[in-house]
C-alpha positions in Angstrom: 0.0 0.0 0.0 1.6 3.3 -1.2 0.9 6.7 0.3 1.3 9.2 -2.5 3.4 12.4 -2.3 1.5 15.8 -2.3 3.0 16.8 -5.6 1.5 13.6 -7.2 -2.1 14.5 -6.3 -2.1 18.3 -6.3 -3.9 20.3 -8.9 -1.5 22.6 -10.7 -2.5 26.2 -10.4 -3.7 28.0 -13.5 -5.7 30.8 -12.0 -3.8 33.0 -9.6 -4.1 36.7 -8.9 -1.9 39.1 -6.9 -3.0 40.9 -3.7 -2.7 44.3 -5.5 -5.2 43.3 -8.2 -8.8 44.5 -8.0 -11.8 42.7 -6.8 -13.4 43.0 -10.2 -10.3 41.4 -11.9 -10.4 38.4 -9.5 -14.2 37.9 -10.0 -13.8 38.1 -13.8 -11.2 35.3 -13.7 -13.4 33.2 -11.4 -16.4 33.6 -13.7 -14.4 33.0 -16.9 -13.1 29.6 -15.7 -16.2 28.9 -13.4 -14.0 28.4 -10.4 -15.5 28.6 -7.0 -12.2 29.8 -5.5 -9.1 31.6 -6.7 -5.7 31.8 -5.1 -4.4 35.2 -4.2 -0.6 35.6 -4.0 0.4 38.0 -1.1 4.2 38.1 -1.2 5.3 34.8 0.5 1.8 34.1 1.7 -1.3 32.8 -0.1 -4.9 33.7 0.4 -8.2 32.4 -0.9 -11.1 34.3 -2.5 -14.2 32.2 -2.5 -17.6 32.5 -4.0 -19.0 33.2 -0.6 -16.7 36.3 -0.5 -18.2 37.3 -3.9 -21.7 37.0 -2.5 -20.7 39.2 0.5 -19.3 41.8 -1.9 -22.5 42.0 -3.8 -24.5 42.3 -0.7 -22.3 45.3 0.5 -22.3 46.8 -3.0 -18.4 46.9 -2.8 -16.6 48.9 -5.4 -15.2 46.3 -7.9 -12.1 48.5 -8.3 -11.2 47.9 -4.6 -7.8 46.2 -4.2 -7.7 42.8 -2.8 -5.3 43.8 -0.1 -8.0 45.8 1.6 -10.1 42.7 2.2 -9.7 40.2 5.1 -9.1 37.1 3.0 -8.4 33.8 4.6 -4.8 32.7 4.5 -4.1 29.2 3.2 -1.6 27.0 4.9 1.3 25.7 2.7 3.0 22.3 2.3 5.9 21.2 0.2 5.2 19.0 -2.7 7.6 16.2 -1.6 5.6 15.7 1.6 3.5 12.6 2.1 -0.4 12.8 1.9 -0.5 11.8 5.6 0.9 15.2 6.4 -2.3 16.9 5.2 -4.3 15.3 8.0 -3.4 18.0 10.6 -4.9 20.6 8.2 -7.9 18.8 6.8 -9.0 17.6 10.3 -9.0 21.2 11.6 -11.5 22.6 9.2 -9.1 23.6 6.3 -10.4 22.9 2.9 -7.5 23.8 0.7 -3.7 23.7 1.1 -1.2 25.5 -1.2 1.5 23.2 -2.5 5.1 24.7 -2.9 8.2 23.7 -4.8 11.4 23.3 -3.0 12.3 26.9 -3.7 8.9 28.0 -2.1 7.4 29.0 -5.5 3.8 27.9 -6.0 3.3 24.5 -7.5 -0.4 24.0 -7.0 -3.3 23.4 -4.6 -4.6 20.2 -2.9 -8.1 19.8 -1.8 -10.6 17.3 -0.3 -11.3 16.2 -3.8 -7.6 15.4 -4.6 -7.2 13.4 -1.4 -10.5 11.5 -1.8 -9.6 10.6 -5.4 -6.3 9.0 -4.2 -7.9 6.8 -1.5 -8.1 3.2 -2.5 -11.7 2.1 -1.7 -10.6 -1.6 -1.6 -8.7 -0.9 1.7 -11.5 0.8 3.4 -14.5 0.0 5.6 -16.4 -2.6 3.6 -18.6 -3.6 6.5 -19.7 -0.1 7.7 -22.9 1.3 6.4 -23.6 5.0 5.8 -26.5 4.9 8.1 -24.1 4.1 11.0 -22.6 7.5 10.6 -25.6 9.8 9.7 -26.3 10.9 13.2 -22.7 12.0 13.6 -22.2 13.9 10.4 -21.9 17.6 9.9 -25.2 19.5 10.0 -27.0 19.8 6.7 -29.4 22.4 5.3 -32.5 21.5 3.5 -35.4 23.8 2.3 -38.6 23.7 0.4 -38.7 24.3 -3.3 -40.7 27.5 -3.0 -38.2 29.3 -0.7 -36.8 32.5 -2.3 -33.3 32.1 -3.7 -32.0 35.5 -2.4 -33.0 34.7 1.2 -31.3 31.3 0.9 -28.1 32.7 -0.5 -27.9 35.1 2.4 -28.3 32.2 4.9 -25.7 30.2 3.0 -23.3 33.1 3.3 -24.0 33.8 7.0 -24.0 30.1 8.1 -21.1 29.0 5.8 -23.3 26.3 4.1 -21.6 25.1 0.9 -24.7 23.3 -0.3 -28.4 23.1 0.3 -30.8 20.2 -0.4 -34.2 21.1 -1.9 -37.0 18.7 -0.8 -40.6 18.1 -1.6 -42.5 15.8 0.9 -39.0 15.1 2.5 -37.8 13.7 -0.8 -34.7 15.4 -2.3 -35.6 16.9 -5.7 -32.6 19.2 -6.2 -29.4 20.7 -4.8 -27.8 24.2 -4.8 -24.1 24.2 -4.4 -21.4 26.9 -4.6 -20.9 25.9 -8.3 -24.6 26.8 -8.8 -24.1 30.0 -7.0 -21.2 30.9 -9.4 -23.6 30.2 -12.3 -26.3 32.6 -10.8 -23.7 35.3 -10.5 -22.2 34.8 -13.9 -25.4 34.9 -15.7 -27.1 37.5 -13.4 -30.1 35.3 -12.7 -33.2 36.6 -10.9 -32.6 35.8 -7.3 -36.1 36.7 -6.3 -37.4 33.5 -7.9 -38.0 30.3 -5.9 -34.9 28.1 -5.5 -36.6 25.5 -7.6 -36.0 27.7 -10.6 -32.2 27.6 -10.1 -31.4 24.3 -8.4 -29.6 21.4 -10.1 -32.1 18.7 -10.6 -32.6 15.8 -10.2 -30.2 15.3 -7.3 -28.3 12.0 -7.4 -28.5 10.0 -4.1 -27.1 6.9 -2.5 -29.0 4.6 -0.2 -28.1 4.7 3.5 -27.4 0.9 3.4 -24.4 1.5 1.1 -20.9 0.9 2.6 -18.3 3.6 3.1 -16.3 1.8 0.3 -19.2 2.3 -2.1 -19.6 6.0 -1.0 -16.0 6.7 -1.7 -16.2 5.0 -5.1 -19.3 7.0 -5.9 -17.7 10.3 -5.0 -14.6 9.4 -7.0 -16.6 8.5 -10.0 -19.1 11.4 -9.9 -16.4 14.0 -8.8 -18.8 15.2 -6.0 -17.9 16.8 -2.8 -20.6 15.1 -0.8 -23.1 12.2 -0.9 -26.8 12.8 -0.4 -28.2 9.9 1.5 -31.8 8.5 1.3 -33.7 5.8 3.0 -35.4 2.9 1.4 -38.5 5.1 0.7 -36.5 7.8 -1.0 -36.7 10.2 1.9 -33.8 12.4 2.8 -31.6 10.7 5.5 -28.6 13.0 5.6 -25.5 14.3 3.8 -22.0 13.0 4.4 -19.1 15.1 3.1 -15.8 14.2 1.6 -14.1 15.3 4.8 -16.0 12.9 7.0 -15.2 10.0 4.6 -11.6 11.0 4.6 -11.4 10.9 8.4 -13.0 7.5 8.4 -10.6 6.4 5.7 -7.5 7.5 7.5 -8.6 5.7 10.6 -8.9 2.5 8.6 -5.5 3.2 7.0 -3.8 3.3 10.3 -5.2 -0.2 11.2 -4.2 -1.7 7.8 -0.7 -0.4 8.2 0.1 -3.2 10.7 -0.2 -5.7 7.8 2.4 -3.9 5.6 5.8 -4.3 7.5 8.0 -3.1 4.7 5.8 0.0 4.2 5.7 0.4 7.9 9.5 0.8 8.1 9.5 3.4 5.4 6.7 5.4 7.1 7.5 4.7 10.7 8.7 8.2 11.5 5.5 9.7 10.2 3.2 7.3 11.9 5.0 7.7 15.3 4.1 11.4 15.3 0.5 10.8 14.0 -0.6 7.7 15.9 -2.4 9.7 18.6 -4.2 11.7 16.0 -5.5 8.6 14.3 -6.6 7.1 17.5 -8.4 10.3 18.7 -10.1 10.7 15.3 -11.3 7.1 15.3 -12.7 7.2 18.8 -14.0 10.7 19.6 -16.8 12.9 18.6 -15.3 16.0 17.0 -17.7 18.5 18.5 -18.0 17.4 22.2 -14.8 15.5 22.6 -16.8 12.5 24.1 -16.3 9.0 22.8 -18.2 8.2 19.6 -20.5 5.1 19.4 -17.8 2.9 17.8 -15.3 3.5 20.7 -18.2 3.1 23.1 -19.1 -0.3 21.6 -15.4 -1.4 22.1 -15.4 -0.1 25.8 -18.8 -1.7 26.4 -17.4 -5.2 25.6 -14.5 -4.8 28.0 -16.7 -3.5 30.8 -19.2 -6.3 30.1 -16.5 -8.9 30.4 -15.3 -7.5 33.7 -18.9 -7.5 35.0 -19.2 -11.2 34.3 -15.8 -12.0 35.8 -16.4 -10.1 39.0 -20.1 -10.9 39.2 -20.9 -7.1 39.4 -23.9 -5.1 38.3 -23.8 -2.6 35.4 -26.3 -0.1 34.1 -26.8 2.2 31.2 -28.4 5.6 30.7 -29.7 7.0 27.5 -30.5 10.7 27.5 -31.9 13.0 25.0 -32.1 16.9 25.0 -35.6 18.0 25.0 -36.9 20.2 22.1 -33.4 20.4 20.6 -34.8 21.0 17.1 -36.5 24.1 18.4 -33.2 25.3 19.7 -31.6 24.9 16.3 -34.5 26.5 14.5 -34.7 29.4 16.9 -31.1 30.2 17.5 -29.2 28.4 14.7 -27.0 25.3 14.5 -24.0 27.1 16.0 -25.9 27.8 19.2 -27.2 24.2 19.2 -23.5 23.0 19.0 -22.8 25.1 22.1 -25.7 23.5 23.9 -24.3 20.0 23.1 -20.8 21.0 24.3 -22.2 22.4 27.6 -24.3 19.2 28.2 -21.2 17.1 27.5 -19.3 19.1 30.1 -22.0 18.6 32.7 -21.9 14.8 32.1 -18.1 14.6 32.4 -18.0 16.8 35.5 -20.5 14.6 37.4 -19.5 11.1 36.4 -16.9 8.8 37.9 -13.6 8.0 36.3 -14.8 4.5 35.5 -18.0 5.7 33.8 -18.0 5.8 30.1 -19.9 8.6 28.3 -20.5 8.8 24.6 -22.3 11.1 22.1 -24.6 8.5 20.6 -25.7 10.8 17.8 -27.4 14.1 17.3 -28.7 15.3 20.7 -28.5 11.8 22.3 -25.9 10.7 24.8 -25.3 7.3 26.4 -23.6 6.6 29.7 -22.3 3.2 30.8 -22.1 2.8 34.6 -19.9 -0.2 35.7 -20.7 -1.6 39.2 -24.0 0.4 39.4 -27.4 -1.2 40.0 -30.5 0.1 38.5 -31.3 2.1 41.6 -27.9 3.7 41.6 -28.2 4.6 38.1 -31.7 6.1 38.6 -30.4 8.3 41.4 -27.5 9.5 39.2 -30.0 10.2 36.3 -32.0 12.4 38.6 -28.9 14.4 39.6 -27.8 14.8 36.0 -31.3 15.9 35.1 -31.3 18.6 37.7 -27.8 19.7 36.9 -28.8 20.1 33.2 -32.0 22.1 34.1 -29.9 24.4 36.3 -27.3 25.1 33.6 -27.3 28.7 32.2 -26.5 28.7 28.6 -25.9 32.0 26.7 -28.9 33.1 24.5 -30.8 29.9 25.1 -31.2 30.1 28.8 -32.2 26.8 30.2 -32.8 23.4 28.6 -33.9 20.0 29.9 -33.3 16.4 29.1 -35.2 13.1 29.3 -33.6 9.9 30.6 -34.1 6.2 30.0 -32.2 3.7 32.2 -31.7 0.0 32.2 -29.6 -2.6 34.0 -27.3 -4.8 31.9 -28.4 -8.5 31.7 -25.8 -11.2 31.5 -25.9 -13.0 28.1 -27.5 -10.2 26.2 -26.1 -8.1 23.3 -25.3 -4.4 23.7 -28.1 -3.5 21.2 -30.7 -5.2 23.6 -29.6 -3.0 26.5 -29.8 0.1 24.2 -33.2 -0.9 23.0 -34.6 -1.2 26.6 -33.1 2.2 27.6 -34.5 3.7 24.4 -38.0 2.4 25.3 -37.6 3.9 28.8 -36.5 7.2 27.1 -39.6 7.1 24.9 -41.7 6.7 28.0 -40.0 9.7 29.6 -40.7 11.8 26.5 -44.4 10.8 26.6 -44.6 11.6 30.3 -43.9 15.2 29.8 -40.1 15.2 29.2 -37.5 16.4 31.8 -37.9 13.2 33.8 -36.1 9.9 34.4 -37.7 6.5 33.5 -36.4 2.9 33.8 -37.3 -0.1 31.7 -39.2 -1.4 34.8 -41.5 1.6 34.4 -42.2 0.4 30.8 -43.3 -3.0 32.1 -45.5 -1.3 34.6 -47.1 0.7 31.8 -47.8 -2.4 29.8 -49.5 -4.1 32.7 
């Protein structure tokens, strides 16, 4: 298995402007070549002018003769072309979409993007057994709108919220997509932005089923030259969007595991992997937003805790909690504030749990806590404490939120999924009982009888 050099996968630059060029000149080049970004040379640094910047200029009626050096353009990190593709991980995993590639004399060679990296990942070495549906709850937030929404308002929201694509739905089925490439087309041909988005969207939108594997998704992106996959369920309803970046992260994690089977390659890359091993492990086991374990690491830790429970003849319990009315928080205050709520809840959980307890972001606004050596009664008492701590939490702009809890005790001989299912039933009962309360699976049986 060979890891390519940056120079082998980078796109050579053909459209570059200088920092003392005008905004109008840069936009003219972007429109001519239909590029969504253009590199701006600023002495020894490089910056990026994006289509979202162009939208911002139009909103502010900026004089097109304004020099680019007046603008606060984002600086692009640089990397030498002889570096290994693994060296891009620290950039791409921190929110950077593009990296400038330099020759040995520091002159500009090209640019490397998510597309370039994805195109050079061999799908045969990746996660054949993992389905897209396993990752949908953990993916980056997506934006979807109805076909009658006004295009101008949608573009304003895209610019302010940094969405690079929007899915247009009808009866929850995706019928079109609006990407930054479409935005460039709207600007270039001066389309009427007061029309509904259905007049400007790209349609039909190609989708992939949620039961597809990560391997199939990567092959799909590579073949179609897409930056994302739109995922639907068996009925054709929108299930989510998974970006190249998320697939890359999963791929790198798998790469790190497969490296053990390639001893000769390991010797050549040993110095690189020594420095990056911790990055791979963290990326494969934690939720990027909250820092908590993700469900895959949780499953691994559950097995070891379950084994210890059997060996020591201990009890063990599980808590599943869900933030109440979280969709309303997102709709009212925006997804950035919703992310802050998730982070604050995660901090409450970490602060009030024991060192031996295992807490995970299960997906979306759901969290799961595994409590080794705890009986159902102990877990219930802890659930009540956590519920009160969450209610008392003061969150900027939002104020107070609450959470509902479902609790079960682990049974010897059962699968983890069985325990999760019982806790989920108790959580469902808590939701139906008015929310902001704690229920156990025993309460569910009482309800039935």
